[in-house]
C-alpha positions as CSV (number, residue, x, y, z in Angstrom):
1,M,32.6,-28.0,-12.6
2,G,35.5,-30.6,-13.1
3,D,38.1,-27.8,-12.6
4,E,36.8,-26.8,-9.2
5,T,39.3,-26.9,-6.4
6,P,38.7,-26.8,-2.6
7,S,39.9,-23.2,-2.5
8,S,37.5,-22.1,-5.4
9,R,34.4,-24.0,-4.3
10,M,31.5,-21.8,-3.5
11,T,30.3,-22.2,0.1
12,Y,27.2,-21.2,1.9
13,G,29.1,-18.4,3.8
14,N,30.8,-17.1,0.7
15,Y,27.7,-16.9,-1.2
16,L,25.9,-15.0,1.5
17,R,29.1,-13.0,2.5
18,L,28.4,-13.9,6.0
19,D,31.8,-12.7,7.4
20,E,30.9,-9.2,6.4
21,L,27.2,-9.5,7.3
22,L,27.8,-10.7,10.8
23,N,30.4,-8.0,11.5
24,L,27.8,-5.2,11.1
25,Q,26.1,-5.5,14.5
26,S,28.6,-3.5,16.6
27,G,26.9,-0.2,16.1
28,P,28.5,2.8,14.5
29,E,32.2,3.4,14.6
30,G,33.4,4.8,17.9
31,H,30.3,3.2,19.6
32,N,31.8,2.1,23.0
33,P,31.3,0.1,24.9
34,K,30.3,-2.8,22.7
35,P,26.4,-3.3,22.5
36,S,24.9,-5.3,25.2
37,N,22.8,-8.3,24.4
38,H,19.6,-6.2,24.4
39,E,21.1,-3.5,22.1
40,M,22.4,-6.0,19.7
41,H,18.9,-7.5,19.4
42,F,17.7,-4.1,18.7
43,I,20.3,-3.6,15.9
44,V,19.7,-7.1,14.4
45,T,15.9,-6.6,14.3
46,H,16.2,-3.2,12.5
47,Q,18.8,-4.5,10.1
48,A,16.4,-7.2,9.2
49,F,13.8,-4.7,8.6
50,E,16.0,-2.8,6.2
51,L,17.1,-6.0,4.3
52,W,13.4,-6.7,3.8
53,F,12.6,-3.1,2.7
54,K,15.4,-3.5,0.1
55,Q,13.6,-6.5,-1.4
56,I,10.1,-4.7,-1.2
57,I,11.6,-1.8,-3.1
58,R,12.9,-4.2,-5.8
59,E,9.5,-5.9,-6.2
60,L,7.7,-2.6,-6.3
61,K,10.0,-1.3,-9.0
62,Q,9.5,-4.3,-11.1
63,A,5.8,-4.0,-10.8
64,L,5.9,-0.3,-11.6
65,S,8.0,-0.9,-14.7
66,L,5.3,-3.3,-16.0
67,M,2.5,-1.0,-15.1
68,N,3.9,2.3,-16.3
69,Q,3.1,1.5,-20.0
70,N,0.6,3.1,-22.5
71,E,-0.8,-0.5,-22.6
72,I,-0.2,-3.2,-20.1
73,D,0.3,-6.5,-21.8
74,E,-2.3,-8.9,-20.3
75,K,0.4,-11.5,-19.9
76,N,2.2,-9.2,-17.5
77,I,-0.7,-8.8,-15.0
78,P,0.0,-12.2,-13.3
79,I,3.6,-11.1,-13.0
80,I,2.7,-7.8,-11.4
81,V,0.5,-9.6,-9.0
82,Q,3.3,-11.9,-8.1
83,H,5.6,-9.0,-7.2
84,L,2.9,-7.4,-5.1
85,E,1.9,-10.4,-3.3
86,R,5.5,-11.0,-2.3
87,C,5.4,-7.4,-0.8
88,S,2.3,-8.2,1.2
89,E,3.8,-11.4,2.6
90,I,7.0,-9.6,3.6
91,F,5.0,-6.9,5.4
92,R,3.0,-9.5,7.3
93,L,6.3,-11.1,8.3
94,L,7.6,-7.7,9.4
95,A,4.4,-7.0,11.4
96,A,5.1,-10.3,13.3
97,Q,8.7,-9.3,13.8
98,W,7.8,-6.5,16.2
99,R,6.9,-9.3,18.6
100,V,10.6,-10.0,18.8
101,M,11.1,-6.4,19.9
102,E,8.5,-6.8,22.6
103,T,10.9,-9.2,24.4
104,L,12.9,-6.1,25.2
105,S,11.6,-4.6,28.5
106,P,11.2,-0.8,28.9
107,Q,14.1,-0.8,31.4
108,D,16.3,-2.8,29.1
109,F,15.6,-0.3,26.3
110,L,16.2,2.8,28.4
111,A,19.5,1.4,29.3
112,F,20.9,2.1,25.8
113,R,18.2,4.5,24.3
114,D,20.5,7.6,24.8
115,R,23.1,6.0,22.4
116,L,20.5,6.4,19.6
117,G,21.0,10.1,19.8
118,T,18.5,12.0,17.7
119,S,18.2,9.2,15.1
120,S,14.7,8.3,14.1
121,G,12.8,5.7,12.2
122,F,11.6,8.4,9.9
123,E,15.2,8.6,8.7
124,S,14.7,5.0,7.2
125,W,15.2,6.3,3.6
126,Q,14.1,2.8,2.3
127,M,10.8,3.0,4.1
128,R,10.2,6.5,2.7
129,A,11.3,5.3,-0.8
130,L,8.8,2.4,-0.9
131,E,5.9,4.7,0.3
132,M,6.8,7.0,-2.6
133,I,6.9,4.2,-5.1
134,M,3.4,3.1,-4.0
135,G,2.1,6.7,-4.2
136,L,2.1,8.3,-0.7
137,K,2.2,12.0,-1.4
138,S,4.1,14.5,0.8
139,E,0.9,16.5,1.3
140,Q,-0.7,13.5,2.9
141,R,2.0,13.1,5.4
142,I,1.5,14.3,9.1
143,G,2.7,17.8,9.7
144,G,4.1,18.2,6.2
145,M,7.0,15.8,6.9
146,D,8.4,15.8,3.4
147,P,10.9,12.9,3.1
148,M,12.7,14.6,0.2
149,K,13.3,17.8,2.1
150,H,14.4,15.8,5.2
151,N,16.8,13.7,3.2
152,K,18.2,16.6,1.3
153,K,19.0,18.1,4.7
154,L,20.8,14.9,5.6
155,F,22.5,14.7,2.2
156,D,23.7,18.4,2.6
157,E,25.1,17.5,6.1
158,G,27.0,14.5,4.7
159,K,24.8,12.1,6.5
160,L,23.4,10.5,3.4
161,S,25.4,9.3,0.4
162,E,25.2,10.8,-3.1
163,E,24.1,7.3,-4.3
164,V,21.1,7.2,-1.9
165,Y,20.0,10.7,-2.5
166,S,20.1,10.1,-6.3
167,E,18.1,7.1,-6.0
168,L,15.4,8.9,-4.0
169,E,15.4,11.7,-6.6
170,S,14.9,9.1,-9.3
171,I,12.0,7.6,-7.5
172,D,10.5,11.1,-6.8
173,S,10.6,11.9,-10.5
174,L,8.7,8.7,-11.6
175,P,4.9,8.1,-11.6
176,S,3.9,6.0,-8.6
177,I,2.1,2.7,-8.8
178,N,-1.0,4.6,-7.9
179,D,-0.6,7.0,-10.8
180,A,0.0,4.2,-13.2
181,L,-3.0,2.2,-11.7
182,G,-5.2,5.2,-12.5
183,E,-4.1,5.4,-16.1
184,W,-4.7,1.7,-16.5
185,L,-8.2,1.9,-15.0
186,T,-9.0,4.8,-17.3
187,R,-8.6,2.4,-20.3
188,T,-11.0,-0.2,-18.9
189,P,-13.4,-1.4,-21.7
190,I,-16.8,-0.7,-20.4
191,N,-19.4,-2.7,-22.4
192,G,-16.7,-3.7,-24.7
193,V,-15.5,-0.1,-25.5
194,S,-12.6,1.8,-24.0
195,G,-12.3,5.5,-23.7
196,D,-16.0,6.4,-24.7
197,V,-17.3,9.0,-22.2
198,E,-20.9,8.6,-23.2
199,I,-20.8,4.9,-22.6
200,M,-19.1,5.5,-19.2
201,Q,-21.7,8.1,-18.3
202,K,-24.5,5.7,-19.1
203,F,-23.0,3.0,-17.1
204,V,-22.6,5.3,-14.1
205,D,-26.1,6.7,-14.4
206,T,-27.6,3.2,-14.6
207,H,-25.6,2.2,-11.5
208,L,-26.7,5.1,-9.5
209,Q,-30.4,4.5,-10.5
210,I,-30.2,0.9,-9.4
211,M,-28.7,2.0,-6.1
212,S,-31.6,4.4,-5.7
213,E,-34.1,1.8,-6.5
214,H,-32.5,-0.6,-4.1
215,S,-32.6,2.0,-1.3
216,E,-36.3,2.4,-1.8
217,K,-36.7,-1.3,-1.3
218,V,-34.6,-1.2,1.8
219,I,-36.6,1.7,3.3
220,A,-39.8,-0.1,2.7
221,H,-38.5,-3.4,4.2
222,M,-37.0,-1.6,7.3
223,V,-40.3,0.2,8.0
224,K,-42.3,-2.9,7.5
225,I,-40.4,-5.0,10.1
226,G,-40.4,-2.1,12.6
227,H,-36.7,-1.3,12.4
228,G,-37.1,2.4,12.1
229,E,-39.1,5.2,10.5
230,E,-38.8,6.4,6.9
231,A,-37.9,10.0,8.2
232,T,-34.7,8.7,9.8
233,I,-33.8,5.9,7.5
234,R,-34.2,7.8,4.1
235,P,-31.6,10.6,4.9
236,R,-28.9,8.0,5.6
237,L,-29.5,6.0,2.4
238,E,-29.7,9.1,0.3
239,A,-26.5,10.4,1.8
240,G,-24.8,7.2,0.6
241,I,-26.2,7.7,-3.0
242,N,-25.0,11.3,-2.9
243,S,-21.6,10.1,-1.9
244,A,-21.5,7.6,-4.6
245,R,-22.5,10.3,-7.2
246,E,-19.8,12.6,-5.9
247,F,-17.2,9.8,-6.0
248,L,-18.1,8.8,-9.6
249,M,-18.9,12.3,-10.9
250,P,-17.3,15.1,-8.9
251,E,-18.4,18.4,-10.5
252,G,-20.9,16.5,-12.6
253,K,-18.4,14.8,-14.9
254,V,-17.6,11.0,-14.8
255,V,-14.1,10.2,-13.7
256,P,-13.0,7.4,-16.3
257,A,-10.7,5.6,-13.8
258,R,-13.4,5.4,-11.2
259,A,-16.0,4.2,-13.7
260,G,-13.6,1.5,-15.0
261,L,-12.8,0.4,-11.4
262,L,-16.6,0.1,-10.6
263,F,-17.1,-1.8,-13.8
264,I,-14.3,-4.3,-13.0
265,E,-15.6,-4.7,-9.4
266,S,-19.2,-5.1,-10.5
267,Y,-18.5,-7.8,-13.2
268,K,-15.6,-9.7,-11.8
269,E,-16.9,-12.9,-13.2
270,L,-16.1,-12.0,-16.7
271,P,-13.0,-14.0,-17.8
272,L,-11.3,-11.0,-19.3
273,L,-11.7,-9.1,-16.0
274,S,-10.5,-11.9,-13.7
275,W,-6.8,-10.9,-13.6
276,P,-7.6,-7.2,-13.5
277,R,-9.8,-7.9,-10.5
278,R,-7.0,-9.9,-8.9
279,L,-4.6,-7.0,-9.4
280,I,-7.0,-4.5,-7.7
281,D,-7.5,-7.0,-4.7
282,T,-3.7,-7.5,-4.5
283,L,-3.2,-3.8,-4.1
284,V,-5.8,-3.6,-1.4
285,D,-4.1,-6.5,0.4
286,L,-0.7,-4.8,0.1
287,E,-2.1,-1.7,1.7
288,E,-3.8,-3.7,4.5
289,S,-0.6,-5.6,5.3
290,M,1.3,-2.3,5.4
291,L,-1.3,-0.9,7.8
292,L,-0.9,-4.1,9.9
293,F,2.8,-3.4,10.1
294,R,2.2,0.3,11.1
295,S,-0.3,-0.8,13.8
296,H,2.1,-3.5,15.3
297,H,4.9,-0.9,15.3
298,A,2.8,1.6,17.2
299,R,1.7,-0.9,19.8
300,M,5.3,-2.1,20.3
301,V,6.6,1.4,20.8
302,E,3.8,2.2,23.3
303,R,4.6,-0.9,25.2
304,M,8.3,0.0,25.3
305,I,8.3,3.8,26.0
306,G,4.7,4.7,26.8
307,R,3.8,8.2,25.5
308,R,7.1,9.9,25.8
309,M,8.7,11.9,23.0
310,G,10.4,9.8,20.1
311,T,14.2,10.0,19.8
312,G,14.0,12.1,16.6
313,G,11.7,14.7,18.4
314,S,8.4,13.4,17.1
315,S,5.4,12.8,19.4
316,G,6.3,9.1,19.4
317,V,3.3,6.9,19.7
318,D,0.9,9.6,18.8
319,Y,2.7,10.2,15.6
320,L,2.8,6.5,14.8
321,D,-0.9,6.2,15.4
322,M,-1.6,9.0,13.1
323,T,0.2,7.2,10.3
324,L,-2.6,4.5,10.5
325,N,-4.7,7.1,8.7
326,Y,-2.5,7.0,5.7
327,R,-4.3,5.6,2.6
328,I,-2.6,5.4,-0.8
329,F,-5.1,3.4,-2.9
330,T,-8.2,5.3,-1.7
331,D,-10.4,4.7,-4.6
332,L,-9.9,0.9,-4.3
333,W,-11.3,1.1,-0.8
334,A,-13.9,3.6,-1.5
335,V,-15.6,1.8,-4.4
336,R,-16.6,-1.1,-2.2
337,T,-19.3,1.1,-0.5
338,L,-21.0,1.5,-4.0
339,L,-21.3,-2.2,-5.0
340,I,-24.6,-3.7,-5.7
341,K,-25.2,-7.5,-5.7
342,R,-24.8,-9.0,-9.1
343,D,-28.3,-10.2,-9.7
344,E,-29.6,-6.6,-9.5
345,L,-27.2,-5.5,-12.3
346,P,-28.0,-5.7,-16.0
347,N,-25.7,-8.0,-18.0
348,P,-22.9,-6.0,-19.8
349,K,-23.1,-5.7,-23.5
350,N,-20.6,-7.4,-25.8
351,L,-20.2,-10.4,-23.4
352,G,-18.2,-12.1,-26.2
353,F,-15.6,-9.4,-25.9
354,Y,-15.0,-10.5,-22.2
355,G,-14.5,-14.1,-23.0
356,Y,-18.1,-15.5,-23.2
357,A,-19.4,-17.2,-26.4
358,S,-22.9,-16.0,-25.9
359,E,-25.1,-14.1,-23.4
360,N,-26.8,-17.3,-22.1
């Protein structure tokens, strides 16, 4: 540091490359006249989104690299959680950022909307990339809007760089976080044993039996206090048990990942399961924060342009509202319907395996 001269000293502006960054708000080349104050605000807001998407992708990739293993090192689960928690907080920040866009009145936006041409938010390749890393499949998307096909078209037209398209192909070829999660849950030790189908089956059968016994108590109680008749209450409760059975044993065979998930959620107090349970809840929180982001986006657009068609030819707000139905970690949400209060569950076997010295 003693050899540092005034000309070589690192400055705040140099470190952040501010001269370059602050010269990127004039719109595309040949974009005349210069953006108005309102249009510049629109550009800055969306550039900020893309910078944060870049960070989310990096965090998700780091999490995936640690999860996509034959065995996840227990020491790495807190690290995975940290990466995912950062993504959740970024999405919450971005959901709030739509409020800045709402300072743009409909007439202010219409004044420069035509300058966007046919560009569309669907063309945010980084948003599509982070969805793919998380595990949103093309067949789940509205109207079969396959991001790989769309971006291949842009690449063929020279509107997407080879570097970006290669990055998308690389992401598309990898297992997603949801895929890696399923493999990890499959290895959950149930009653101290991992991978034993008979033990999984017995655990699931016991859980469904307890659900059934609990339903009988609920029916008797509801009838006793005059909150309905058995003929109307019973079908609803039995439908819930049948749905639980179909979730855990479609086609009559237990799904190991779902059995493992149910075990972790049922016995979250076991020391060995505390971080796995935290990972599961963090993924739910991540998806919830992403849904919050989508919801705020839709309401901002409705406030701005009403129900008119989107610039890219989509149905605009109607399309954005439909994306609120997207779910990636579906099992993590669904299992919550099956849970039973802890004092009605039997203690798991091999408690010492999970970090308890005895069963007392």
